[in-house]
VOBA-1610 file (N, C-alpha, C; in pm, whole numbers, padded with zeros to 5 digits, always signed):
BEGIN
Met+02956+01027-01725Met+03003+01138-01644Met+03012+01105-01489Val+03125+01148-01416Val+03113+01139-01284Val+03098+01279-01225Asp+02993+01269-01131Asp+02957+01402-01059Asp+03066+01428-00974Arg+03073+01571-00936Arg+03178+01652-00852Arg+03177+01565-00707Pro+03087+01535-00645Pro+03090+01463-00502Pro+03161+01330-00511Thr+03126+01246-00599Thr+03185+01116-00611Thr+03349+01129-00681Phe+03383+01228-00773Phe+03487+01262-00805Phe+03587+01305-00689Glu+03546+01396-00599Glu+03621+01437-00485Glu+03637+01317-00383Arg+03540+01245-00376Arg+03607+01127-00271Arg+03686+01025-00320Val+03672+01015-00460Val+03783+00917-00507Val+03894+00987-00518Gln+03918+01100-00520Gln+04066+01146-00510Gln+04129+01148-00368Val+04034+01169-00270Val+04072+01134-00156Val+04130+00999-00116Leu+04040+00910-00157Leu+04063+00762-00134Leu+04178+00732-00212Leu+04206+00790-00329Leu+04322+00738-00422Leu+04445+00826-00377Gly+04446+00923-00271Gly+04573+00980-00260Gly+04615+01124-00361Gly+04471+01110-00430Gly+04507+01217-00547Gly+04503+01394-00468Lys+04436+01385-00343Lys+04445+01514-00294Lys+04467+01461-00139Arg+04558+01528-00080Arg+04641+01469+00047Arg+04581+01596+00124Tyr+04438+01565+00202Tyr+04411+01666+00298Tyr+04466+01624+00424Gln+04483+01732+00525Gln+04533+01697+00688Gln+04412+01658+00744Asn+04402+01520+00754Asn+04279+01457+00798Asn+04280+01366+00874His+04382+01313+00907His+04430+01181+00945His+04359+01183+01112Thr+04334+01259+01178Thr+04306+01273+01316Thr+04188+01365+01353Leu+04129+01431+01212Leu+04022+01503+01217Leu+03922+01442+01224Thr+03807+01468+01296Thr+03665+01403+01311Thr+03580+01453+01174Tyr+03572+01549+01152Tyr+03485+01595+01029Tyr+03535+01598+00898Ala+03648+01575+00880Ala+03733+01578+00751Ala+03704+01430+00664Gly+03788+01437+00543Gly+03789+01292+00493Gly+03662+01261+00398Gly+03566+01332+00378Gly+03464+01305+00319Gly+03336+01256+00396Leu+03340+01318+00531Leu+03213+01280+00587Leu+03136+01408+00565Ile+03151+01504+00554Ile+03076+01609+00504Ile+03095+01681+00360Thr+02990+01719+00293Thr+02994+01751+00154Thr+02963+01902+00159Cys+03032+01983+00074Cys+02975+02119+00075Cys+02835+02155-00027Gly+02774+02220+00041Gly+02635+02252-00005Gly+02633+02339-00125His+02749+02397-00145His+02767+02501-00253His+02808+02451-00375Cys+02920+02359-00366Cys+02967+02280-00474Cys+02966+02145-00483Gly+02961+02083-00363Gly+02937+01947-00369Gly+03079+01845-00365Ala+03175+01930-00314Ala+03302+01910-00290Ala+03327+01856-00133Val+03418+01761-00105Val+03416+01712+00035Val+03478+01843+00124Ile+03439+01821+00234Ile+03484+01925+00348Ile+03634+01876+00409Thr+03708+01954+00417Thr+03846+01926+00473Thr+03868+01987+00594Gly+03983+01948+00659Gly+04015+01992+00807Gly+04192+02065+00793Glu+04206+02155+00895Glu+04330+02182+00881Glu+04353+02255+01040Thr+04493+02217+01066Thr+04509+02255+01214Thr+04606+02398+01183Val+04556+02480+01270Val+04621+02627+01276Val+04683+02643+01384Thr+04805+02673+01432Thr+04874+02714+01527Thr+04902+02867+01565Lys+04839+02915+01644Lys+04839+03075+01660Lys+04963+03106+01745Lys+05011+03203+01724Lys+05120+03255+01761Lys+05086+03378+01852Pro+05193+03445+01981Pro+05281+03362+02018Pro+05254+03238+02099Ser+05122+03201+02121Ser+05083+03111+02242Ser+05120+02964+02207Gly+05127+02945+02079Gly+05137+02799+02038Gly+05010+02700+02024Arg+04922+02777+02054Arg+04786+02672+02076Arg+04716+02651+01945Glu+04689+02552+01909Glu+04626+02484+01809Glu+04468+02494+01802Tyr+04434+02519+01665Tyr+04289+02514+01644Tyr+04250+02430+01524Val+04149+02372+01518Val+04119+02310+01414Val+04012+02350+01325Tyr+04013+02391+01211Tyr+03908+02449+01086Tyr+03876+02354+01026Tyr+03719+02377+00954Tyr+03697+02295+00862Tyr+03654+02379+00752Arg+03666+02335+00648Arg+03598+02430+00521Arg+03610+02337+00386Cys+03542+02381+00282Cys+03541+02311+00184Cys+03669+02273+00098Ser+03696+02182+00014Ser+03827+02169-00023Ser+03837+02236-00148Arg+03730+02305-00197Arg+03748+02406-00311Arg+03717+02575-00259Tyr+03757+02564-00132Tyr+03715+02704-00072Tyr+03793+02832-00154Thr+03901+02794-00219Thr+03955+02919-00280Thr+03929+02937-00416Ala+03841+02869-00463Ala+03774+02879-00615Ala+03714+03012-00598Glu+03709+03045-00732Glu+03653+03208-00759Glu+03510+03197-00744Gly+03446+03266-00646Gly+03317+03286-00630Gly+03276+03190-00522His+03345+03103-00465His+03326+03024-00356His+03300+03091-00198Pro+03191+03069-00140Pro+03178+03143-00006Pro+03311+03097+00086Arg+03363+03201+00141Arg+03482+03159+00220Arg+03431+03132+00384Ile+03364+03042+00385Ile+03318+02978+00529Ile+03429+02881+00598Arg+03461+02897+00707Arg+03543+02805+00789Arg+03463+02806+00922Leu+03472+02692+00982Leu+03412+02646+01108Leu+03530+02592+01187Thr+03512+02624+01342Thr+03586+02543+01432Thr+03539+02438+01438Glu+03621+02306+01505Glu+03572+02207+01547Glu+03447+02227+01657Arg+03485+02303+01741Arg+03387+02328+01846Arg+03245+02377+01807Glu+03250+02476+01689Glu+03123+02511+01619Glu+03054+02375+01568Val+03135+02295+01511Val+03070+02173+01446Val+03021+02060+01551Asp+03103+02079+01668Asp+03048+01982+01787Asp+02926+02041+01848Val+02923+02181+01838Val+02778+02219+01907Val+02698+02173+01812Gln+02693+02166+01691Gln+02566+02145+01599Gln+02542+01993+01608Val+02635+01909+01643Val+02626+01750+01656Val+02560+01745+01771Leu+02606+01771+01879Leu+02527+01778+02021Leu+02385+01858+02025Ala+02356+01918+01927Ala+02223+01995+01926Ala+02125+01862+01850Leu+02200+01792+01753Leu+02128+01690+01698Leu+02105+01566+01800Phe+02208+01529+01844Phe+02153+01433+01986Phe+02074+01474+02073Ala+02062+01605+02117Ala+01948+01663+02190Ala+01813+01640+02134Arg+01806+01626+01996Arg+01674+01606+01930Arg+01651+01440+01948Ile+01729+01368+01954Ile+01708+01224+01949Ile+01725+01156+02100Lys+01727+01246+02197Lys+01752+01207+02345Lys+01611+01178+02371Leu+01600+01050+02455Leu+01481+01033+02516Leu+01451+01032+02652Pro+01333+01051+02711Pro+01310+00992+02830Pro+01345+00858+02876Asp+01368+00832+03009Asp+01410+00676+03063Asp+01337+00599+02989Asp+01189+00625+03013Asp+01082+00500+02996Asp+01094+00489+02838Leu+01097+00581+02746Leu+01085+00577+02621Leu+01240+00504+02569Arg+01348+00538+02638Arg+01458+00488+02598Arg+01475+00340+02595His+01424+00310+02731His+01430+00154+02744His+01337+00082+02639Trp+01213+00135+02587Trp+01146+00092+02510Trp+01203+00076+02392Phe+01277+00176+02332Phe+01339+00193+02213Phe+01443+00066+02212Gln+01508+00072+02276Gln+01633-00037+02320Gln+01582-00162+02286Gln+01449-00200+02355Gln+01383-00333+02323Gln+01364-00335+02178Cys+01298-00246+02127Cys+01265-00271+01958Cys+01393-00280+01892Leu+01503-00226+01919Leu+01633-00244+01841Leu+01689-00392+01887Leu+01654-00464+01995Leu+01717-00557+02009Leu+01616-00691+01922Ala+01480-00650+01927Ala+01405-00740+01857Ala+01450-00727+01679Trp+01467-00614+01673Trp+01509-00585+01498Trp+01645-00657+01493Ser+01719-00653+01615Ser+01876-00728+01564Ser+01846-00857+01562Lys+01756-00917+01652Lys+01754-01059+01638Lys+01681-01095+01498Gln+01593-01048+01463Gln+01521-01048+01319Gln+01643-01062+01226Asp+01713-00954+01211Asp+01810-00922+01104Asp+01921-01012+01098Arg+01957-01094+01252Arg+02045-01211+01251Arg+01967-01327+01175Gln+01835-01354+01207Gln+01775-01468+01146Gln+01768-01472+00979Gln+01749-01344+00958Gln+01719-01318+00794Gln+01878-01364+00725Thr+01985-01313+00810Thr+02106-01329+00743Thr+02156-01498+00735Ile+02096-01531+00855Ile+02129-01705+00862Ile+02032-01771+00736Asp+01933-01724+00708Asp+01835-01790+00622Asp+01894-01774+00478Glu+01950-01615+00426Glu+02009-01588+00318Glu+02128-01681+00290Thr+02228-01675+00392Thr+02342-01759+00387Thr+02321-01880+00351Ala+02223-01970+00402Ala+02189-02087+00404Ala+02156-02124+00232Asp+02092-02023+00210Asp+02030-02020+00055Asp+02138-02014-00051Leu+02223-01933-00020Leu+02358-01897-00087Leu+02431-02024-00104His+02445-02092-00003His+02516-02235+00016His+02474-02341-00063Arg+02322-02323-00071Arg+02252-02453-00132Arg+02269-02400-00288Gln+02261-02272-00317Gln+02275-02243-00482Gln+02439-02294-00515Leu+02522-02280-00430Leu+02651-02282-00460Leu+02674-02436-00471Ala+02601-02536-00401Ala+02609-02663-00405Ala+02583-02717-00535Gln+02433-02668-00586Gln+02410-02695-00725Gln+02472-02654-00840Val+02544-02555-00816Val+02632-02473-00916Val+02735-02589-00947Lys+02804-02628-00841Lys+02933-02703-00845Lys+02874-02848-00892Leu+02763-02901-00856Leu+02714-03037-00917Leu+02693-03017-01046Gln+02611-02916-01070Gln+02598-02895-01236Gln+02741-02902-01321Arg+02830-02846-01268Arg+02985-02843-01329Arg+03028-02998-01330Asp+03020-03048-01222Asp+03060-03187-01222Asp+03011-03274-01342Arg+02850-03279-01342Arg+02800-03359-01438Arg+02812-03305-01607Leu+02830-03173-01614Leu+02868-03129-01744Leu+03018-03169-01776Leu+03124-03188-01683Leu+03247-03238-01695Leu+03228-03392-01736Asn+03148-03450-01684Asn+03142-03603-01711Asn+03090-03613-01874Leu+02986-03565-01878Leu+02958-03540-02025Leu+03053-03527-02141Arg+03128-03440-02097Arg+03237-03420-02188Arg+03323-03538-02201Ile+03366-03581-02081Ile+03458-03693-02079Ile+03390-03806-02152Met+03275-03836-02122Met+03211-03945-02206Met+03175-03897-02361Glu+03205-03769-02391Glu+03197-03730-02545Glu+03041-03724-02580Glu+02961-03682-02487Glu+02833-03689-02520Glu+02799-03532-02562Ile+02882-03420-02532Ile+02892-03299-02596Ile+03031-03277-02654Asn+03011-03159-02763Asn+03108-03104-02811Asn+03225-03015-02760Pro+03333-03005-02778Pro+03421-02898-02695Pro+03348-02753-02683Asp+03316-02711-02799Asp+03246-02560-02792Asp+03133-02567-02713Thr+03026-02644-02692Thr+02928-02663-02622Thr+02968-02645-02479Tyr+03063-02767-02456Tyr+03124-02748-02307Tyr+03190-02649-02253Ala+03271-02551-02342Ala+03304-02460-02294Ala+03215-02341-02262Ala+03128-02332-02363Ala+03042-02215-02333Ala+02945-02224-02192Lys+02903-02377-02212Lys+02826-02395-02056Lys+02919-02375-01937Asp+03057-02424-01945Asp+03126-02427-01818Asp+03161-02281-01757Thr+03171-02205-01889Thr+03201-02054-01865Thr+03059-01985-01794Glu+02957-02032-01815Glu+02823-01976-01768Glu+02831-01998-01626Leu+02849-02130-01616Leu+02844-02183-01477Leu+02954-02115-01377Arg+03062-02113-01431Arg+03197-02061-01354Arg+03130-01910-01306Asp+03106-01834-01396Asp+03064-01696-01370Asp+02947-01698-01265Arg+02875-01785-01263Arg+02762-01797-01197Arg+02810-01830-01034Leu+02895-01920-01045Leu+02959-01954-00915Leu+03038-01886-00853Ala+03138-01770-00922Ala+03188-01665-00898Ala+03109-01551-00825Asn+03004-01551-00897Asn+02884-01432-00860Asn+02833-01477-00690Leu+02786-01617-00703Leu+02757-01646-00542Leu+02835-01631-00458Glu+02954-01667-00475Glu+03088-01656-00390Glu+03104-01532-00332Leu+03094-01421-00436Leu+03098-01288-00406Leu+02981-01249-00306Cys+02846-01303-00325Cys+02747-01253-00250Cys+02760-01317-00136Leu+02833-01415-00117Leu+02834-01510+00015Leu+02948-01424+00114Gln+03042-01379+00029Gln+03131-01302+00107Gln+03087-01172+00157Ala+02998-01087+00081Ala+02922-00983+00136Ala+02821-00996+00240Gln+02763-01114+00227Gln+02656-01156+00333Gln+02724-01155+00467Gly+02848-01216+00475Gly+02913-01223+00611Gly+02999-01133+00645Arg+03010-01011+00566Arg+03089-00904+00588Arg+03043-00813+00722Gly+03032-00882+00837Gly+02998-00805+00936Gly+02844-00751+00975Arg+02741-00805+00880Arg+02630-00782+00888Arg+02536-00817+01032Asp+02601-00936+01064Asp+02573-01010+01196Asp+02601-00905+01310Glu+02689-00812+01273Glu+02735-00701+01415Glu+02637-00581+01411His+02578-00560+01291His+02508-00431+01254His+02395-00419+01377Gly+02334-00529+01440Gly+02234-00480+01546Gly+02285-00454+01654Asp+02403-00507+01680Asp+02469-00487+01835Asp+02536-00344+01809Leu+02592-00301+01707Leu+02646-00173+01655Leu+02534-00048+01674Ala+02411-00103+01614Ala+02305+00007+01637Ala+02270+00033+01770Ile+02262-00077+01858Ile+02241-00060+01986Ile+02350+00012+02048Lys+02474+00008+02024Lys+02588+00086+02115Lys+02550+00234+02049Val+02537+00247+01918Val+02525+00390+01879Val+02422+00472+01922Phe+02313+00376+01963Phe+02183+00463+02013Phe+02238+00484+02184Glu+02290+00415+02253Glu+02341+00424+02392Glu+02420+00550+02377Leu+02525+00570+02274Leu+02617+00684+02288Leu+02561+00794+02236Ser+02449+00777+02152Ser+02382+00897+02112Ser+02297+00952+02246Gln+02255+00871+02343Gln+02179+00918+02452Gln+02249+00965+02571Ala+02412+00923+02566Ala+02504+00974+02653Ala+02506+01122+02690Pro+02571+01167+02785Pro+02587+01321+02805Pro+02679+01367+02705Ala+02683+01489+02703Ala+02761+01559+02615Ala+02907+01533+02624Asp+02949+01548+02736Asp+03096+01528+02763Asp+03144+01372+02701Lys+03104+01286+02683Lys+03114+01161+02639Lys+03151+01179+02490Trp+03072+01223+02440Trp+03107+01297+02291Trp+03229+01375+02271Leu+03253+01454+02341Leu+03353+01539+02346Leu+03505+01496+02372Thr+03491+01398+02473Thr+03604+01308+02495Thr+03640+01170+02400Ala+03547+01143+02318Ala+03547+01021+02260Ala+03651+01033+02144Glu+03710+00929+02103Glu+03815+00928+01991Glu+03762+00980+01852Ser+03811+01039+01791Ser+03781+01066+01648Ser+03690+00957+01563Arg+03783+00838+01572Arg+03718+00717+01506Arg+03591+00690+01546Glu+03543+00679+01656Glu+03445+00654+01743Glu+03335+00744+01682Lys+03373+00896+01697Lys+03284+01004+01657Lys+03250+00963+01520Arg+03342+00956+01422Arg+03305+00930+01274Arg+03208+00808+01251Gln+03212+00722+01338Gln+03145+00595+01303Gln+03000+00602+01355Leu+02989+00678+01458Leu+02875+00706+01514Leu+02798+00814+01411Leu+02859+00890+01347Leu+02804+00985+01259Leu+02741+00911+01143Glu+02824+00798+01088Glu+02813+00737+00962Glu+02703+00627+00987Ile+02677+00611+01099Ile+02552+00505+01112Ile+02444+00580+01141Ile+02437+00691+01235Ile+02294+00783+01230Ile+02250+00841+01132Cys+02371+00897+01041Cys+02316+00985+00937Cys+02357+00920+00806Leu+02263+00938+00689Leu+02275+00897+00570Leu+02388+00998+00481Asn+02371+01132+00536Asn+02488+01211+00475Asn+02495+01343+00571Leu+02605+01416+00559Leu+02600+01543+00582Leu+02647+01648+00518Lys+02604+01779+00503Lys+02608+01859+00403Lys+02630+01999+00489Leu+02724+02072+00450Leu+02747+02234+00512Leu+02661+02305+00423Glu+02575+02376+00481Glu+02493+02475+00409Glu+02529+02619+00485Gly+02597+02699+00414Gly+02669+02832+00496Gly+02740+02777+00581Glu+02702+02822+00723Glu+02774+02784+00860Glu+02685+02656+00939Asn+02573+02610+00859Asn+02490+02498+00926Asn+02543+02363+00863Val+02540+02259+00950Val+02539+02126+00899Val+02419+02088+00915Val+02371+02024+00785Val+02250+01960+00762Val+02259+01816+00766Phe+02185+01732+00859Phe+02185+01621+00882Phe+02077+01532+00818Ala+02112+01454+00720Ala+02008+01350+00672Ala+02014+01226+00736Met+01931+01183+00811Met+01922+01099+00931Met+01863+00965+00859Arg+01940+00838+00902Arg+01884+00700+00884Arg+01764+00658+00956Lys+01695+00573+00935Lys+01587+00518+01019Lys+01667+00403+01119Pro+01610+00415+01242Pro+01499+00486+01291Pro+01536+00617+01359Phe+01660+00648+01341Phe+01705+00789+01410Phe+01621+00888+01367Asp+01582+00923+01244Asp+01518+01018+01179Asp+01360+01031+01266Val+01321+00928+01302Val+01182+00920+01374Val+01203+00963+01521Leu+01316+00931+01607Leu+01371+01004+01710Leu+01359+01148+01691Ala+01449+01191+01585Ala+01468+01343+01578Ala+01348+01415+01531Ser+01236+01353+01460Ser+01125+01428+01456Ser+00996+01439+01548Gly+01047+01345+01662Gly+00961+01369+01775Gly+00851+01296+01731Leu+00835+01205+01645Leu+00691+01130+01623Leu+00656+01018+01703Ile+00733+00986+01807Ile+00699+00897+01928Ile+00652+00932+02006Pro+00501+00899+02035Pro+00435+00995+02145Pro+00466+00909+02300Pro+00455+00990+02405Pro+00492+00890+02521Pro+00408+00755+02565Asp+00282+00757+02486Asp+00202+00644+02516Asp+00226+00527+02414Asn+00329+00541+02328Asn+00337+00470+02201Asn+00452+00337+02269Arg+00377+00219+02272Arg+00467+00124+02321Arg+00433-00004+02236Gly+00422+00050+02106Gly+00404-00076+02001Gly+00540-00177+01987Asp+00534-00252+01900Asp+00642-00333+01877Asp+00726-00293+01753Arg+00664-00177+01701Arg+00755-00160+01572Arg+00792-00002+01585Ile+00929+00020+01519Ile+00979+00152+01537Ile+00938+00225+01393
//
């Protein structure tokens, strides 16, 4: 069985539900409904006779029987996001210390990526060598066709799995540290930078800071990733200058 949040996200990705969210910051699966688990979608409403446009966010199952009829304007969501940033904003001295911690983590993460990639390449070379040796055994008729086919299939599957791991390893992980630093800097920036940023940049920032976002009534609940949850909780005292976050 597929749970409701997963089903709703897949429907959006596959085009089964075409929500009006191509330019909307908080739509498209970024936030889920705390009442039913469905995705929050957005809509643009034009007020007459002024012609002024307003963006509203609501659950995609808003019209279901018994579902709360709650809609939030984009401004109302912005206010809650900015309140979140206010919780993770640091004084200048702590901000510098935290940036140095992120830099150290970034360097360590890059080295780990290099080591893991080298190990995957080593395993790939070993499997390719084993296939070559297996083929030679078959050519010399030292193994029968059935044994060769079974063992070759096993090695081929292992080779494919290693290649997939290698692709995933190189898929932008080396950029994660730099991205985390940039996100932290934006989270510490004045509110006007958030309000004037592009929707894509806002979404990227929230996806990096938060594990998930859920709309509970009229409140957005932010489940935060490390180390931003530490900042939000206020657990870093002014005299903390350790090397770990």
